[in-house]
N, C-alpha and C positions, 0 to 999 in steps of 0.2 A: 359808068365811069372810066376816067383816059387813063392810059396807063403808061405816057413818057414821064420821064424822072421829071421831080418833084425840084422844081428851083427853088436852089435858098434863099432868092432873095423874096420870098415868102413873110411877111409880115407875121408873127403870131399875136391872136389875139386870143383874150380871155371878155367871158362873160362874167358877170358879179351880179347872185341873186339873191335872195332870203328877204325876209318875210319882211315886215314894218318891222323897226325898231332894233332888227337882229343886233346892229351894231356896221351892217354896209358901209356906210355912208364914215366912220371911224377908219375901217380900215380901207377905203381910199384913199382916207386926209392922210396917213400914216404911209403909203403906199409912195403918195405923192410928196410925201416930203422927209424920206428917209434919203439922206444921203447915197444912193446907190449909184451916184453918176447916170442912171439912166435917164431916159426924156419919154414920157407917154403921153400921148393923145385919149382924151377920156370922152368917151361918148357919155354926156349920164340924163335918162327918162323922166324930169319930174313928175312928180303923180301928189303934189299936194304933203310929199316928204319935204323933212326941211333940207336945204339945198347943200348945194356942200361948202364948207368954209372960203370962200373966195378970193380973203386975202390969202391964204397957205395955200392956193393952187396959184396963183400968182409971185408969188415968191416962192413958188418951190420950179416955177421958169414952167410949167405943161400946159398943154393947148385945152378947154374943155369945151362941148359943143355939149349945146342945150338942145335933144329932139323936142320939138312944139306939141307933137301929144301922147297923155301919158298913155292912149291906151298900144297892147304892143299889138302889133297885126298885122295888115296891107296895107295898111295908112303908111303905118313906123317902121316896116321895111325897107317902102323908100325911100322915108328920110333915110333910112339908115345907110341904103346903098345909095344915096346924094351924099351922105356926109362921109363917106367912105372913098368913094371915087374922088375927094374935095380933099381928103387928105392924101390920095395917092399921088395929087400932083405936087403936093411938098415934101418928095422923096425926102429920106436921111434927114429930116427934122425928127425924129422921133422914131425909138425904137420896136416900140409895140402899141395894141392896142388894148384899153378897158372899154368892156359896154358893158355900163351899170343900169340893170334892170329896172324897172319900178316892183316895187313890195308884193307887188298883188297880180304880177305877170308871172306868165306861163312862160318859161325858157325858149321853149321847140322856135316860135316862130325867128326869135332872134338868132338863134345855132341855126337854125335852115338856110339864113340871109346867107352865110360863109360856105354854103353847098349849092343854091340855088343861083344867084346870081353870076355870071361867067364872069366878069372882067372882078367882082370883088374875091373870088373862087381861086382867080390868077394869079393875086398877089397876097391875099392874106388867107391865114388856114388857121381853125378853131383850136388854140392850144389847148384850151381847157374852160368847161362851168364850175366855177368856184358858188358855193352857196353859203352863205353865215346863217347859222341855226342857234335860236335863244335857249340855252338850256331850261330854261324855266317855264319858258310861256308852249316851248314848242311841244308836247306832248297832246295838251288841248288844242293848238292851232291844225294836230294830224286830225282832229276830229273835227274840225268843224272848217275849216280851211282845204280846198282841194290844192291848192295852188301851192299851199304850201308840201302836201306831198308830193307833186310835180318836183317842186324842184328840191329833197332829197332824193326822188328817185332817178333826176337830171344829172347830178353830179359829180366827176369824178374827184373834186377835193371837198371837203366837208369842214367847213372849223365849225365847232358847237362852241360857241363865246357865253361867255356870261357865266363860266362851270363858277365863280364864285360866289354866284347866289344860290347854289343847293348842296345838298347834303349829297355824300357818295354813292348810297345806294340813291337817289333822284337821280344822278349823274349816269349810272350801270343804265339803269330802266330806260333812260330818253336814249339810251345808246345803242339800248337792245332794240328799240323801234328803229331809230334808223334805220339796224344792220338787217329787219322782218321786208326792209323799202328796196334797200340796195347796202347790199354786203360789198359791193365791189370799188366804194369812194375810198378813199386814204380822207382819214377823220383823225381830226387835230382837235384836244381840245385847251379853247385858250379863255382870258381873260380880256375885255378892251380889245379884242382883235389883234391881240401880239402875237407874231405867226413869222420866224423867218422868211421873208419874201420868195427865196428862189423854192419857200413850197406851195407857192400857192402860184408865182408867176412861172413860164417856160418851164414848163410840166409834159408839155406833149402830150396831148390827153389818148391817143395811139397807143400808148408803151402802159400795154397791157401786164409787161413781162411783171412790173414790182409785186400789181395786185395776185395776180394766177398765179406764182409761184409760192406767195404767202397764205392761201389762200384759208381763207377763218374757219377756224374750225366746229364755227354753226350753221355752217355749211354742210356738215355733215351730220348728216339727223339721222335719227336711229328710226329704221321703218314705224313702228307705232305709230310717228310723229306724222306723219301723213296720214293716217285711218282718222283723221277726223269728221268725214263729211256727215255724220252722223251726230253733229253736236250741234251742225247750223242752226237746226231750228230753234235753236238754245239763246244763240248766241247773237242777236238780234245784229247780224254783220260787221262785228267789231272784231278782234284779238284776239287767237287762241293765244296762251301762252305754258311752255315746258320749261320743268327745270332741270339743267341738265349739269347736275351736281352742282350748282350753284351759279351756273351762267343761266338769264332764261332766257328763253329763246322763243322769237312770237310768230308768230305768221300771220303777215296781212293779207284779209283776204281779198284786196282788188287788187291789190298791187307786188308783181312774183320778180325772180330773177333767178338765169342760170349760167350755166352757162357752160361748150363742147371745148374738148378738143380734143385733137389725137396727132400718130406720129407719123399717118399714114401722110402721102401726100395727096394733093386734090387736085380734078381736071378743071385749069380756067371757063374750059368750053362748058361746062355743066355746074361749074359753081354760081355763076351770075347768073344764066337764066332762072336756076334756082332761087337766088337772093331777089334776085327784081320781082321775079311771080310771087315770093312771101310777100316780101311787103307793100305790093300794089293790091295786093289781098289782104290783110291782117297790119297794113301801117296803122290804123288809129289804135291798134292794141298796142304795137311796140313804141313807149318812147325815144327809147338807145337800145342802138346795137352797133358793138364795135367789136374789131378783132386783130388777131396779124395772123397773113398769111402763109401759108408751104406749098406753090402751086410747083406742079412737076414741071422739071425741067428749066427752074429759075433762079436764076444764083440770088434775087434777089427776094427779101421780104415784102411782102404786100400788104399791107392798110388799110381798114376803111371802117368808115364810123357812119350812121343813119340816124336820121330826126324822124320817126312815121315814115312816112312813103320814098323820105329822100334818101341817096345814097351817095358817099361820098369817098372816093378809093384813091392811093396811087400808091406807086413801089417807094421803098421807104431808103431799104440801106440793103446791101448785098451782108448774108447770110455770112460768121465770122466762122472762121477752122473750128469744129468743133465745138459748136454750137448746137444745141438741140433744136432741129426741128420741125417745129413741131408748131398745128395749128390750133388757137385759141379764138373763142366765140364767147362774146357777150351779151345775154339779151335781158332789160328791166323794163315793164310794162302791165299795166292795166290786164286781167284775165289773160294773158298770153296760152295762144295754142300752142304749150310743149312740147305736145306729144308730133303734133304737125310737125314741128321744124326736125326735133329730132332725125325723125324718119327723112324726111327730106333730107337732112344733111348725109345722112348714109348713104346718099344716093350721088354723093360730086365729089367719091375719090377716084382718084386716076387710074 
């Protein structure tokens, strides 16, 4: 991880994901056609989906680059790197980049591209992963499509779209399922993907403050809810739900998330070897980790995020006078080794 200050030149990148038909293309067309005075370069990954409305794109004076291969993997990462390097040669032509992944894609390789490739990482920063979810069909997709679950787990911002097609009870139910997978994303209810664009663009995904300071109630589950191992045999690996005074709480069997927080200063010499060893050993289980860190004798907040085994981090800004200097970390993943992570974290204080 580099520790030189972030250059203000870095272009923010928004990764837009979501299952087929959830409303990503509608959202993209709205971003391109609204009179916000900003210019976006859009990278789309077509995979038998309805393409972007080209007249609209042209009218919005944006640039759209199509990746020639619908499968997001190494070839696409190469494609993405080439496209972004091409864009960087035309610096100043646009304010941000939006990457739309195919509905079937796992967002991980796309997000990793911004950490892995040095040239890309020097000039761009992953601003946020925005997932569009279909309120009516998401519940079914979570059962039969692991990609849909990954997209929810990965998100910094979730648009729960088409809310007009479901009842209030169904909406609460689907929100509870989303929360079981990812309690840390900012969740918006939308119709026809309508949302103020500043809610999804320029989010600075590192900024966990908003999320963790309003840590939602469903994270404070009473003890008996965790004592449900005996139920697994009858459960065929699906969700448990508990009723907390009207608020349903689901445990997602294979996806978990938790946060760590401390006001003790951390030691950079202990923290970095620990987190690097952790992702080397348990990276496949960790879909996403991110944090704001307070290192001893460091006047700046250090922010980091990781996707599987790849980590990226940098000084963000100076701690403000009177600001509470605490460290906050979030882990989201499949079958996370929570005890191991908590014990390891206890060893990195200054």
